[in-house]
N, C-alpha and C positions, 0 to 999 in steps of 0.2 A: 504493500500500500504506500502510495506516495504522500508526501506532506504538502504538496502544492495544490492539489485539486480542490479540497474543501474551501480554501481561501479564495478560489477563483470561480466558485459556482455562480450561475446566473443571478441567483437571489442576492448575492453579496453586492453586485454592481447595479442592482435595480434602483431607480430613482426613489422608491419608497424607503430604501435603506440609507439614503444619503445623510440624513440627520444623525444617524447612529453608526456611521461607517467605521469609525475607530473601534467602537464597541463590538461591531460585528466581526471585525478582524480578530479581536480578542476571543470571541466565541469560537471562531474557526480554529484558532490555535488550541483552545481548550478541548474542542472536539478531538483533535489529533492526539492530545495528551491522554485524554480519558478513554480512548479506544485501545490503548495499549493493553495487550493480553499475552499471557504465556502460551496461548493456543493460537497458532497462526490462522486457523479457519475462522475464529471469532473476529479477528481483525479483517480478514478478507471479506466476509459477508457484511459485517456492520459498516465497513468502509465503503463497500460497493453501493449499498442503498443510500447512505448519507451523501455520497459524492454524485449520486445520479440526478441531481438537480432538485427541483421543488422550490416553492416560494418562501419557505422558512418563515411563515407568518407567525407561528406561535412564539418562537424566540424573539421575533421582532416586536411582538406585543409586550413582552416582558421589558425589553429595553426602552421602548417608547413610554410605557406606563411609568417606569421608575424615573426616567429622565424628565418627563413632563412635570414631576413633582420635586425636581431638584437633586435627585440622587446622582452621585458622581461629581457634583460641583465642589468647589473649594469649601463651601459651607457644609456640605453633606457628602464627604468623600467615601470611597469604597468601591469594591469590584464584585460584590456578591450578585449584582444583577447579571454579570457575565456567567457566573456559575449557574445561576437560576435559569437563564436563557438556554444554556447548554443542556441541562438536565431535562428541561421541557422538550427540547428537540429529541433527546434520547427516548423519552416516553412516547413521543409521537412516532418515531422511527420503529420502535418495538411494535406498536399497533399495526403499522404498515406490513411488517414481516408476518405477523399473525393473520392479518386480514387477507393477504394474498394466498396464504395456505388455505384458509377457510373458503375463500371464493374460488380457489383453484385457478387463480389468475396467471396469465403468461406474459402480460405486458403492463408496465407502469411507467408513465412519463416517457413513453416511446422506447423503453429499454426492456430487455428480458428481466422478469422478476427473479428475486433471489431464490425462491422455491423452485422455479423452473430451471435455474442454473445449477443449484446445489442439492435440491431435494427438500421435501417438507420438514423432515426431522431436524436437519441443521438450521433451517430458517427459524423454526419455533424456538430452538434452544438458544440461538443468538438473540432472538427477541427477548427471551428471558434474561440473558446477560445484560442487555441494554436497560431493561427495567431495573435490574439489581444495581447496576452502575448509577442509575439516576437516583436511587434511594441512598446510596453512599454519598452522593454529592449533596443531597438534601441535608445530611448531617453536617457537611461543611458550611452550608448556608447558616445553620445554627438557629433556626426559628421553629419552635414547636408549632406555632400557628400555621406556618407554611407547610410543615409536614402534615398537619391535620387536613388542610385543604387539598393537598396533592394526593394523599393516600385515599381520601374520600373520593376524589376525582377518578382515580384508577378503578375503583369499584363501580362508579356510575358509568364510566366508559365501557367497562366489560359488560355491564348489564345492557347498555345500548346495543352492543354488538350481538349479544345473545337475543335481544328483542328483534333485531333485524334478521337474524338467522331463523328464528321461529316464524317470522312473517313471510319468508320466501315462499312463493307459490300460493299465497293467501290473498285473494282479491277482495276480501271482506274487511281489510284493515280500514279503520276510520282515519279521518284527517288528524284527530287528536292523537291517535296512536302513532301516526307518522311523525308528528312534531315531537312527541316524547322520545321517539327513536333517534331523531337527528340531534335533539338536545343532548342525549347521552353520548352518541358515537362521535359527534363532531364538536358541537358548541361547548361542551363541558371543558375541554382542554383549552379552548380559546378563553373561556371565562376564567379558568384557573390561572392562565398565563398573565392576563391583565390584572387580576386581583392580587396575585402574589407580587407582581411588580410594584403595585401600589403599597403593599405591606412593607417591603424592604425600604421604601422611601418614606415610611412613617406617615402615611396619608391620614387625613382626618376620616372619621367614619363615613361622612358624606362622599368624600372623594373615593374612598375604597369601594363603596357601593356603586358609585357611578362607573368606575373602571371595570368592576365585575360585570355590570349590566352591559357596558360597551362591548366587552368580549363575548358575552352571551349572544347579543343581537348580531354582532358581526359574524360569529360562527354560524348562526342560523341562516343569515343572508348568503354566506359562502356556500353552504350545503344546498340551499334552494337553487342557487345558480348552477351548481354542479349537476343537480338532478335535471334541471332545465336543459343544460348543454348536452346531456345524454341523448336528447331527441332533436337537437338542432345545432349541435356544435360541429367544429371542424376536427375530424379524426387526427389529422397530422398535427394540428396545434395542441390538441388535448393529450396526445400520446396514448390514446386508447380508442377503441372503436365506438362509433355511434351505435346505440342500442345495447350496450353491454349490460345495463341494468335490466332491460327486458329479457335478455338472454339468460340472466340469472334468476328471473322470476321475481324481481324486487318491485313491490307496489309503491312506487314513489308518487309524489304529488301530481305530476302531469297525468299519470294514469288514473289516479283516484278522482281527479277533477273531470277527466274525460268520461269516466263511467257515470259520474253524477249528472253531467250535462248532456251526454249523448243519448241517442235513441236506444230503446231496448236492444236492438240488434247490434248497435255499436258497443254498448256496455257488455253484451254477451261475448263478443269477439275479444275484447280486452281481457275479460275475466278468464277466458280460455287460454289466451296468450300468457297471462301471469301464471296460471296453474301449470301449463306445459313448459314454460321457459323456452329458450331457443329463439331463433330469429325468423322462423317460417312466416310469421304474420307481421314482420317489421314494417313493411311498406303500408299495409292497411292500418296498423296502429299509428304510424306517423301521420297519416292522412286524418285520422280521427282526432288526435290530440291537437292538430292545427285547426280543424274545422270546428271543434267545440270551444275554442278559446282557452284550452287548458294551459298552453304555453304562456299566453299573456297573463293568465291568472297567477301562475307560478312566479313569473317575473314581478308582478304587482306585490305579491307577498314578500318577495326578496327585497324589493324597494322599500316596503313598509318596515322591514326589520332594519335595513340600513339607516332609515330615518330615525328609528328609535335609538340606534347606536350613536348617531350624530348628536342627538339631543343630550346624551350623557356628558358630552365634552364641555358643556357650559360650566360644569363643576371644577374645571381645571383652569389654571392661569394661562394666559396667552403665551405661546412659545412655538418654535419651529416643530417641536415634538407633537404638540396638540394639532398643529396644522397637518402634519404627516398622518396622524390618526384620522383626521377628517378626509384626507385624500384616500387613505386606505379603505374607508367605509364606502366611498363612492366607486373606487376601483373594483371592489368586490362584486358589484352588480353590473359593471360595464365590461368585465373581462370576457374573453372568448375562449379561454382555456383554463 
């Protein structure tokens, strides 16, 4: 594993990372240090998935939240935000390794998945290593409150993944069930990232709550757009195939809305497609989700979540970090991948 790749990932050079560029460079260095293992396969697999790109939004939230409240300044020095951002990225990466095994995925971000390259067992075990490493780093942060939040978050994330698994092939999932699922599997770590960033900066209770909710709503918006793009995105830009969710039998919001607003025949076709999985009915399903306005509805829900996220920023002092969080919320719903 090289030491240059993580520091030069696309995320690190994104305009969204400019306000915390030095911090992000420190995060990349810490990633390299903390991936050290006596077992070469651990370094190979964990390095492979971390270096494979991605937006690095969760560690970015830690850095922005902490910096927006003055952490790291002359008056409030320290580098625990770097440790925290790194361990959040490790937690996220471990879930990716596990998810790809569960979903039997072969492609992520346009590259071969780790489970496809090395097999399921090594991927699961290296995911466990990254989870364990993240908890070691929590001890270094030295905050019992942060440990409580992140340990609770891991349970909620796991429950979200189990909920999603049990919903596969089930067209009777309600919209409330869907939102509970994406809150657990996606939004929870966004929420924990921004809240813990606030905690190390000794935020007021109002500021901590605002940043917690900012992360939650941003995560929900992000997942809603992800589910939208599965039916109207660019496969090359996304690094995965359009219709992957349908192929896996996942009842996401575009399908739930299409069944609600479509004709009985249209709803029946989608129900059958969800139960069966696969892509035999993809063209027909795409036509129905467009005709019923399901894609527009999903985008509207994403925009509403982004607006809720933006509203939370009023609790923060003006700064380039708050401005970046505003840009991030808008970018979450404007992205094409």
